[in-house]
Structure formats: C-alpha cells, structure tokens
C-alpha positions as CSV (number, residue, x, y, z in Angstrom):
1,X,-34.4,-121.9,-69.0
2,X,-31.8,-124.0,-70.8
3,X,-28.3,-122.5,-70.5
4,X,-26.5,-122.0,-73.8
5,X,-22.8,-121.7,-74.4
6,X,-22.0,-118.2,-72.9
7,X,-20.5,-116.9,-76.2
8,X,-23.8,-117.8,-78.0
9,X,-26.0,-115.8,-75.6
10,X,-26.9,-112.2,-76.1
11,X,-26.3,-109.8,-73.2
12,X,-29.6,-109.0,-71.5
13,X,-30.2,-106.3,-69.0
14,X,-33.5,-106.1,-67.0
15,X,-33.8,-102.5,-65.7
16,X,-36.1,-102.5,-62.6
17,X,-37.2,-99.2,-61.2
18,X,-37.6,-99.2,-57.4
19,X,-41.1,-99.5,-56.1
20,X,-43.2,-97.0,-54.3
21,X,-41.4,-95.2,-51.5
22,X,-42.4,-94.6,-47.9
23,X,-43.6,-91.0,-47.5
24,X,-45.1,-88.3,-49.7
25,X,-44.4,-87.9,-53.4
26,X,-41.3,-85.8,-53.8
27,X,-38.4,-85.0,-56.0
28,X,-36.2,-87.7,-54.5
29,X,-32.8,-87.7,-56.1
30,X,-29.9,-88.3,-53.7
31,X,-32.5,-88.2,-50.8
32,X,-32.3,-91.7,-49.3
33,X,-35.9,-92.7,-48.7
34,X,-37.0,-96.3,-48.0
35,X,-39.5,-98.5,-49.9
36,X,-43.0,-98.7,-48.6
37,X,-44.5,-102.2,-48.0
38,X,-46.4,-101.8,-51.3
39,X,-43.2,-100.8,-53.1
40,X,-41.4,-103.9,-51.9
41,X,-44.4,-106.0,-53.0
42,X,-44.3,-104.4,-56.5
43,X,-40.7,-105.3,-57.0
44,X,-41.2,-108.9,-55.8
45,X,-44.2,-109.3,-58.1
46,X,-42.2,-108.0,-61.0
47,X,-39.3,-110.4,-60.4
48,X,-41.3,-113.5,-59.9
49,X,-40.6,-114.7,-63.5
50,X,-36.9,-113.9,-63.4
51,X,-35.9,-117.4,-62.6
52,X,-32.3,-117.2,-63.8
53,X,-29.9,-114.3,-63.4
54,X,-26.1,-114.1,-63.6
55,X,-25.6,-110.8,-62.0
56,X,-27.5,-108.2,-59.9
57,X,-26.3,-104.6,-60.1
58,X,-27.8,-101.8,-58.0
59,X,-27.9,-98.2,-57.0
60,X,-26.7,-98.0,-53.4
61,X,-29.7,-95.9,-52.3
62,X,-32.0,-97.8,-50.0
63,X,-35.0,-97.8,-52.2
64,X,-33.0,-100.0,-54.6
65,X,-30.4,-101.6,-52.4
66,X,-32.7,-103.1,-49.8
67,X,-34.6,-105.1,-52.5
68,X,-31.5,-105.9,-54.5
69,X,-30.0,-107.7,-51.5
70,X,-33.2,-109.7,-50.9
71,X,-33.4,-110.9,-54.5
72,X,-29.7,-111.6,-54.5
73,X,-30.1,-114.0,-51.6
74,X,-32.8,-115.8,-53.5
75,X,-30.5,-116.3,-56.5
76,X,-27.4,-116.9,-54.3
77,X,-25.6,-113.9,-55.8
78,X,-23.7,-110.9,-54.4
79,X,-25.0,-107.5,-55.4
80,X,-22.6,-105.2,-57.3
81,X,-23.3,-101.7,-56.0
82,X,-22.5,-98.9,-58.3
83,X,-23.0,-95.2,-57.2
84,X,-23.1,-94.1,-60.8
85,X,-26.5,-95.7,-61.2
86,X,-27.9,-93.3,-58.5
87,X,-30.7,-90.9,-59.4
88,X,-29.9,-87.4,-60.5
89,X,-28.7,-85.0,-57.7
90,X,-31.3,-82.3,-57.7
91,X,-29.3,-80.1,-55.3
92,X,-31.4,-77.6,-53.4
93,X,-34.6,-79.1,-54.9
94,X,-33.9,-82.6,-53.7
95,X,-36.6,-84.0,-51.4
96,X,-39.1,-81.2,-52.1
97,X,-42.7,-82.5,-52.2
98,X,-44.5,-82.3,-55.5
99,X,-47.4,-80.4,-53.8
100,X,-44.9,-77.8,-52.3
101,X,-45.7,-74.3,-53.3
102,X,-42.3,-72.9,-52.5
103,X,-40.2,-70.4,-54.5
104,X,-38.4,-73.3,-56.2
105,X,-41.3,-74.3,-58.4
106,X,-41.0,-71.7,-61.2
107,X,-37.3,-72.7,-61.6
108,X,-38.2,-76.4,-61.4
109,X,-40.7,-76.0,-64.2
110,X,-38.0,-74.4,-66.3
111,X,-35.8,-77.3,-65.6
112,X,-38.3,-79.9,-66.8
113,X,-39.2,-77.9,-69.9
114,X,-35.6,-77.1,-70.9
115,X,-33.3,-79.3,-68.9
116,X,-30.3,-78.7,-71.2
117,X,-30.3,-75.0,-70.3
118,X,-31.3,-75.1,-66.6
119,X,-29.7,-77.0,-63.8
120,X,-30.8,-77.5,-60.2
121,X,-29.1,-75.0,-57.8
122,X,-26.0,-76.9,-56.4
123,X,-27.2,-80.0,-58.2
124,X,-26.3,-82.0,-61.3
125,X,-26.7,-80.9,-64.9
126,X,-28.7,-83.1,-67.2
127,X,-25.5,-83.5,-69.4
128,X,-23.5,-84.5,-66.3
129,X,-26.1,-87.0,-65.2
130,X,-26.4,-88.5,-68.7
131,X,-22.6,-88.8,-69.0
132,X,-22.3,-90.5,-65.5
133,X,-25.0,-93.0,-66.2
134,X,-23.9,-94.0,-69.7
135,X,-20.3,-94.4,-68.6
136,X,-21.6,-96.9,-66.0
137,X,-23.9,-98.6,-68.5
138,X,-21.1,-99.2,-71.0
139,X,-18.9,-100.5,-68.2
140,X,-21.7,-102.9,-67.2
141,X,-22.1,-104.2,-70.8
142,X,-18.3,-104.8,-71.1
143,X,-18.1,-106.5,-67.7
144,X,-21.1,-108.8,-68.1
145,X,-21.2,-109.8,-71.7
146,X,-23.3,-112.7,-72.8
147,X,-25.0,-112.8,-69.4
148,X,-28.4,-112.1,-67.9
149,X,-28.3,-109.1,-65.7
150,X,-30.7,-107.3,-63.4
151,X,-30.1,-103.6,-62.8
152,X,-32.1,-102.2,-59.9
153,X,-32.1,-98.4,-60.3
154,X,-34.2,-95.2,-60.8
155,X,-36.6,-93.8,-63.3
156,X,-34.2,-91.1,-64.4
157,X,-31.4,-93.6,-64.9
158,X,-33.6,-95.8,-67.1
159,X,-34.6,-92.8,-69.2
160,X,-30.9,-91.9,-69.7
161,X,-30.1,-95.5,-70.8
162,X,-33.1,-95.6,-73.2
163,X,-32.1,-92.1,-74.5
164,X,-28.7,-93.5,-75.3
165,X,-29.8,-96.8,-76.9
166,X,-32.7,-95.4,-79.0
167,X,-32.6,-92.7,-81.7
168,X,-34.2,-90.0,-79.6
169,X,-33.2,-86.6,-78.3
170,X,-32.6,-87.3,-74.6
171,X,-32.3,-83.5,-73.9
172,X,-35.9,-82.8,-75.0
173,X,-38.2,-82.1,-72.1
174,X,-40.9,-84.1,-73.7
175,X,-38.8,-87.3,-73.3
176,X,-39.2,-86.9,-69.5
177,X,-42.8,-85.8,-69.5
178,X,-44.2,-88.3,-72.0
179,X,-42.3,-91.5,-71.2
180,X,-43.8,-93.2,-68.2
181,X,-41.4,-95.3,-66.1
182,X,-43.6,-96.2,-63.1
183,X,-42.8,-97.6,-59.7
184,X,-41.7,-101.2,-59.9
185,X,-41.7,-101.2,-63.7
186,X,-39.5,-103.4,-65.8
187,X,-37.6,-102.6,-69.0
188,X,-35.4,-105.0,-70.9
189,X,-32.6,-104.3,-73.4
190,X,-30.9,-107.1,-75.4
191,X,-27.4,-106.7,-76.9
192,X,-27.0,-109.2,-79.8
193,X,-23.9,-111.3,-80.1
194,X,-23.3,-109.9,-83.6
195,X,-21.1,-106.8,-82.9
196,X,-22.6,-104.9,-85.9
197,X,-26.2,-105.4,-84.7
198,X,-28.0,-102.6,-82.8
199,X,-29.2,-103.1,-79.2
200,X,-32.9,-104.2,-79.0
201,X,-35.4,-102.7,-76.6
202,X,-37.7,-105.6,-75.9
203,X,-40.2,-103.7,-73.7
204,X,-40.3,-100.4,-71.7
205,X,-41.9,-99.7,-68.3
206,X,-43.8,-103.0,-67.9
207,X,-46.0,-102.5,-64.8
208,X,-45.8,-105.0,-62.0
209,X,-49.6,-105.4,-61.9
210,X,-50.1,-105.6,-65.6
211,X,-53.3,-107.5,-66.4
212,X,-55.7,-108.3,-69.2
213,X,-57.8,-105.3,-68.3
214,X,-54.9,-103.0,-69.4
215,X,-55.6,-104.1,-73.0
216,X,-59.4,-103.8,-72.9
C-alpha cells in the first residue's frame, strides 16, 4: 500500500470481533473467557491481508486483548486498551450458558425482544451501553484521524457502532436478532476527509473463512 499525505487519507476503522471462545456458548459480557485455538486462528486468518495499520485499539478482556497484543507485535505497534469498548455488562445473567434452563431465561427473552424497556438485573441498560461505546468511538475518530485503525472488540460493541453510523433504530430488538456478527468477523467503516460527507460502511461481518462456496 502506498502511503498518501495523512491529511488526504480517509479515516478507516476495521472492527474485528474476537474469535470463538474456549468453553460452552454463553452470554459472556464482562465474563473474561479466553480464546479457543480455533478462535485465535480465525482472527489470524482475518488479519492476514491487513498489511498496514497505524493503530490497534482493543477491549481489555482476554478474548480481545491476547490477540491484539500478538498482532501489535507483528506491526511493531503498542495496543491502546480502552475499557469502554468492553462488551455489555449483563449483570446476574453474565456467563450463563445458552442451553441453561434457569429462571433467568424468561427475563432474558424479554430483554432481547424489548431491550429499551428491560435491563439485566444488576447489569447495564442498553442505553447506557450504547452511550459508553459511542463516546469511545467518537474519541477514537478524533484521536486517530486520517489513519488506518484496527479495533478488536465484541459483537455487541460492533452493533452499537453500526447502529450509530447507519440510519437504523438501534433499540429495536430485531437489530440484534437479525444482524449476524460472527466470531472472527470483520467490519470496515470509512470516514471521508470531507467533513460534510457521511461515514461509509464498506462491509459488515465478513467471515474469516469466506470462500467462493458462500456465493453459490
């Protein structure tokens, strides 16, 4: 990639969701689970074409931070950890397996269907989560203008950013049930140099193992 004058470059942010985690499928928010070997491979495969980066920003949770530090060494960069890019805090539901038949599930169903009216017990409201993430997002764009950035984070964080950038209702439960942001997937947002231009979403949730068969 040929470097341009910085002021002529748009701001680009690659949003990389962490890979598969080690352990059963669960509602992992603040729960600090590690990557599985396959999850680490997913992230390496996804980043193989990111040959030039100016900055790497990451959630401090291990499923993001462990890989962020690896890729930072490759690019001879220092990771900027930001706790505001952590996943939503699901309170008493955090870490519960998806196949769990506990008393929490009826309430959890209500949360996913109408998140704006239901919050996890002792957890974070959807509005609070959104405000936290978007404040960090706007700070990132201000700090790293005209640069190529990798943000290693979580599915919920990526949905909040997309809900902010696109003309959608981020409080609608269907936004969370219909938008697939898989493990190790990559999303890219470009901020043009023209201050009056709208941000551009180049692609969403690109799988690490995308192949020709996906278009058959």
